[in-house]
C-alpha positions as CSV (number, residue, x, y, z in Angstrom):
1,M,0.0,-0.1,-0.1
2,L,1.2,3.6,-0.9
3,S,1.7,6.1,1.9
4,I,1.5,9.7,0.9
5,D,2.0,12.9,2.8
6,P,-0.4,15.5,1.3
7,A,2.0,18.2,2.1
8,S,4.2,16.9,-0.6
9,L,1.6,16.9,-3.2
10,S,0.3,20.2,-5.3
11,E,-3.3,21.5,-4.5
12,R,-4.4,19.6,-7.8
13,E,-2.9,16.4,-6.8
14,N,-4.7,16.4,-3.4
15,Y,-7.8,17.5,-5.1
16,K,-7.6,14.6,-7.4
17,F,-7.0,12.2,-4.5
18,L,-9.9,13.4,-2.6
19,I,-12.4,13.5,-5.4
20,G,-11.4,10.0,-6.5
21,S,-11.5,8.5,-3.0
22,I,-14.6,10.1,-1.3
23,I,-17.4,8.7,-3.7
24,P,-20.1,8.7,-4.2
25,R,-20.7,12.4,-3.3
26,P,-24.4,13.9,-3.3
27,I,-24.9,16.8,-5.5
28,A,-26.6,20.1,-4.3
29,F,-28.0,22.3,-6.7
30,V,-28.0,25.9,-5.0
31,T,-29.9,29.0,-6.1
32,S,-29.1,32.4,-4.6
33,I,-29.9,36.0,-5.4
34,S,-27.3,38.7,-5.9
35,K,-27.6,42.0,-4.3
36,D,-28.6,43.3,-7.9
37,G,-31.4,40.7,-8.0
38,V,-29.8,38.1,-10.3
39,L,-30.8,34.4,-9.8
40,N,-27.7,32.6,-9.5
41,G,-27.6,28.6,-9.8
42,A,-24.7,26.3,-9.2
43,P,-24.1,22.6,-8.4
44,F,-21.7,21.6,-5.6
45,S,-20.6,18.1,-4.4
46,Y,-18.9,19.1,-1.3
47,F,-22.4,18.9,0.4
48,N,-23.9,16.9,3.4
49,I,-26.1,16.6,6.4
50,V,-24.9,18.4,9.5
51,S,-27.7,17.9,12.0
52,S,-31.4,16.9,12.1
53,N,-32.1,18.8,15.2
54,P,-32.4,21.5,13.9
55,P,-32.1,20.5,10.4
56,L,-28.6,21.6,9.1
57,I,-26.9,21.0,5.9
58,S,-23.4,22.0,4.8
59,L,-21.8,23.4,1.6
60,S,-18.2,23.9,1.0
61,I,-17.7,26.4,-1.9
62,Q,-14.1,26.2,-3.3
63,R,-12.5,29.6,-4.2
64,S,-10.4,30.1,-7.3
65,A,-7.1,31.8,-6.6
66,G,-8.8,33.2,-3.3
67,R,-11.9,34.7,-5.2
68,Q,-15.0,33.9,-3.5
69,K,-17.6,32.5,-6.0
70,D,-20.9,34.2,-6.7
71,T,-22.9,31.6,-4.6
72,A,-21.0,32.0,-1.5
73,R,-21.0,35.7,-1.8
74,N,-24.9,35.9,-2.4
75,I,-25.4,33.7,0.4
76,I,-23.5,35.5,2.9
77,E,-25.0,38.8,1.7
78,S,-28.6,37.8,1.6
79,K,-28.5,35.0,4.4
80,E,-30.8,32.8,2.2
81,F,-30.6,30.0,-0.5
82,V,-32.3,26.9,-1.9
83,V,-30.7,23.5,-2.1
84,H,-32.1,21.0,-4.5
85,I,-31.3,17.3,-5.0
86,V,-29.8,16.5,-8.5
87,D,-31.4,13.6,-10.1
88,D,-31.0,11.6,-13.4
89,Q,-33.9,13.8,-14.9
90,N,-32.3,17.2,-14.3
91,V,-28.5,16.4,-14.1
92,E,-27.9,17.7,-17.9
93,K,-29.5,21.1,-17.3
94,I,-27.8,21.4,-14.0
95,N,-24.6,20.5,-15.5
96,R,-24.8,23.6,-17.8
97,T,-25.1,25.9,-14.8
98,A,-21.5,24.9,-13.8
99,A,-20.5,27.4,-16.7
100,N,-18.4,30.4,-15.5
101,L,-20.8,33.3,-16.3
102,P,-20.4,37.0,-15.1
103,P,-22.2,37.8,-11.9
104,D,-24.8,39.9,-13.9
105,E,-26.0,36.7,-16.0
106,S,-28.3,33.9,-14.7
107,E,-27.3,30.4,-15.0
108,I,-31.0,29.6,-14.6
109,D,-31.9,31.3,-17.9
110,L,-28.9,29.6,-19.6
111,A,-29.9,26.0,-18.5
112,N,-33.8,26.7,-19.2
113,L,-34.8,25.9,-15.7
114,T,-38.1,27.4,-14.3
115,P,-38.0,29.5,-11.2
116,V,-40.6,28.9,-8.6
117,E,-41.5,31.0,-5.5
118,S,-40.3,30.0,-2.0
119,V,-42.7,29.9,0.9
120,K,-40.5,31.4,3.6
121,I,-37.6,33.0,1.9
122,S,-37.1,35.4,-0.9
123,V,-34.9,33.2,-3.2
124,P,-36.8,31.2,-5.8
125,G,-36.0,27.4,-6.5
126,V,-36.4,25.7,-9.6
127,K,-39.4,23.5,-10.6
128,E,-37.2,20.7,-12.1
129,A,-36.1,19.1,-8.8
130,K,-38.1,16.5,-7.1
131,I,-36.8,17.8,-3.7
132,R,-35.7,21.3,-2.8
133,M,-35.0,22.8,0.8
134,E,-35.4,26.5,1.5
135,C,-32.4,27.6,3.7
136,T,-31.2,30.4,6.0
137,L,-27.8,30.9,6.9
138,E,-26.8,29.5,10.1
139,H,-22.9,30.0,9.9
140,S,-20.2,30.9,7.4
141,L,-16.5,30.1,7.9
142,E,-13.6,30.9,5.7
143,L,-11.2,28.0,5.6
144,G,-7.9,26.8,4.2
145,G,-5.5,28.3,1.9
146,S,-1.8,29.6,2.8
147,D,-2.4,33.2,1.2
148,A,-6.0,33.5,1.1
149,P,-8.8,31.4,2.1
150,G,-9.4,28.3,0.2
151,C,-13.1,28.0,0.6
152,D,-16.1,29.2,2.3
153,L,-17.9,26.6,4.5
154,I,-21.6,27.3,4.6
155,I,-24.0,25.9,7.2
156,G,-27.6,26.3,6.2
157,K,-30.8,25.7,8.4
158,V,-33.6,24.1,6.3
159,V,-36.7,26.2,7.1
160,Q,-39.0,24.5,4.5
161,F,-39.0,21.2,2.7
162,H,-40.7,20.7,-0.7
163,I,-41.0,17.0,-2.1
164,E,-42.9,15.5,-5.0
165,S,-45.8,13.7,-3.5
166,N,-45.4,10.5,-5.5
167,I,-41.9,9.7,-3.8
168,Y,-43.0,10.4,-0.4
169,E,-45.1,7.8,1.7
170,N,-45.3,7.1,5.4
171,G,-42.6,10.0,6.2
172,R,-40.0,8.0,4.1
173,I,-38.6,9.0,0.8
174,D,-38.4,6.3,-2.2
175,P,-34.7,6.3,-3.2
176,S,-35.8,4.7,-6.5
177,G,-38.3,7.4,-7.3
178,L,-35.9,10.1,-6.3
179,S,-33.4,8.6,-8.7
180,A,-30.6,10.9,-7.1
181,V,-27.2,11.1,-8.8
182,S,-23.8,11.4,-7.3
183,R,-20.6,12.9,-8.3
184,L,-17.4,10.9,-9.0
185,A,-14.2,12.1,-10.3
186,G,-13.6,13.9,-13.7
187,N,-16.7,14.0,-15.7
188,N,-18.2,10.9,-14.2
189,Y,-21.4,10.5,-12.4
190,A,-23.2,7.5,-10.8
191,K,-26.9,6.5,-10.4
192,I,-28.1,4.5,-7.2
193,G,-27.1,0.9,-7.8
194,D,-28.2,-2.2,-5.9
195,I,-29.6,-1.4,-2.6
196,F,-29.0,-3.7,0.3
197,E,-29.8,-3.9,4.0
198,I,-27.5,-4.8,6.9
199,E,-29.0,-4.5,10.5
200,R,-27.0,-2.1,12.9
201,P,-26.0,-3.8,15.9
202,K,-27.9,-2.6,19.2
């Protein structure tokens, strides 16, 4: 077995090691609004659950050469955002939103996604997701980087869930109906494969 000191690797080499090892990763499609009222949308695979009481989720939004991304800046300024689960029916459209656009252009328009009003926050979601979560900003942290922060860690509190009724029954979500996709390395994605059950010890 190889043993590698990450300090001996470049940032790109560490990135490739991490994204090739920590798989599959769920994908959050995040909508946010700029101070000029532009609806921004972008996918992030550094995404997970933090807590269920209260319901908190995390996003790590990587910086490029120390520059904060539009999504992080919008969330920190407005304190609101919407997280959508990426599935096999919307993944191609959402992939288009990963394009680098100026802050005054909307990725939602570029990808032909349909904005839909939120219930408790001012940021719209998009209709094409089977699950979306309205969130308010709980915490933001600047992390990493030797000269400048390498990422913005966002902790959001879910204030409203939206889910397609045909995949939700008896308080449970049907994973096959959701058909969530996950991120691997490079241009690769994965669908949910075989589902198996193992009882947890008491």
